[in-house]
N, C-alpha and C positions, 0 to 999 in steps of 0.2 A: 812463122813460129816453128815449123818443121825443120827448116834450114838452121835456125838458131840451135835447136836441139842436136842436130848432127854435128855442128861446129863445136859445141860444148863437149860432146862425146869424143870427138877426135882429139880435142885438147887434153881431156882426161886420159885417154889412151896413150898419147904421145908422152905426157908427163909421167905416167906410170912406168914406161919403158926407158925414159931418159932422166934418171934420177941425178946424174952427175953433170948434166948440161951439154954433154956431147957423147954420142954412142953410135954403134952400128947394130942393126937388127935385121933379121929375115923379114921380108915383106909379109910372108905367110903368117907370122906371129901377130902382126898388126891386124891383118884381115880377120884372123880367128878371134881377136878381141873386139871386133866390130868396127874397125877403122875404115873410113871411106875417103880415098885419096882425091876424089872429085870435089871436095868441099874444103875451102881454105879462105882465110881472111885477107891475106896480103902475101907479098913475095919479096925476096931480096936476092940480088945478083952479086956473088962473091967476086973478088979480084981475079980469080981464076976462071970466071965465066960460068960457074955453077949457079943455077937458079933454084933457090930453096923456097918452097911454099910453106906458109905459116898458118897455123890455127892459133890466133892470138899470139902468145910469146913462144910457142912451140913450133919448130920448123922441121921439115923433112925434105929429102932429096933422094931420088932413085939412083943408085950407083950403076952406071952403064956397064954392061958386060958381066955383071955379077951373076953367078949361077950356083945356087938358087939366087933369085933376085933379093938384093939387100937394100936397105934404106939407111942413110946417114941421118941421124936426128941431132938437132942443135937447139939451144935456147937463145932467144933474141938477146943481143948485147947492144949497149949504147953506141958502140962504134958503127954499127949497121945503120943507125939513123944518120950519122955523119956521112956515110957513103951515099945514102939516098939524097941528101942535100947537095952533094957535089955533082950528082947526075942531072939535077934540075937546071 
């Protein structure tokens, strides 16, 4: 039950910052809002090799080398499901 609460909180926070479906944000802003990067429901690997972690339909990816650390936020899209099917 505690994990479910953390996942729902993460989803709410990601959705709050990602109103347009794709954005970049400082990691510190997510943490200040209560985000916990260690809890996610699934993942998706992009064609470019980036692994996005998801809390339900809201995804996040730590941008390597960004200073301060930034995260790319995306919303799950139907084509991602097709990518998963091709990998199996």
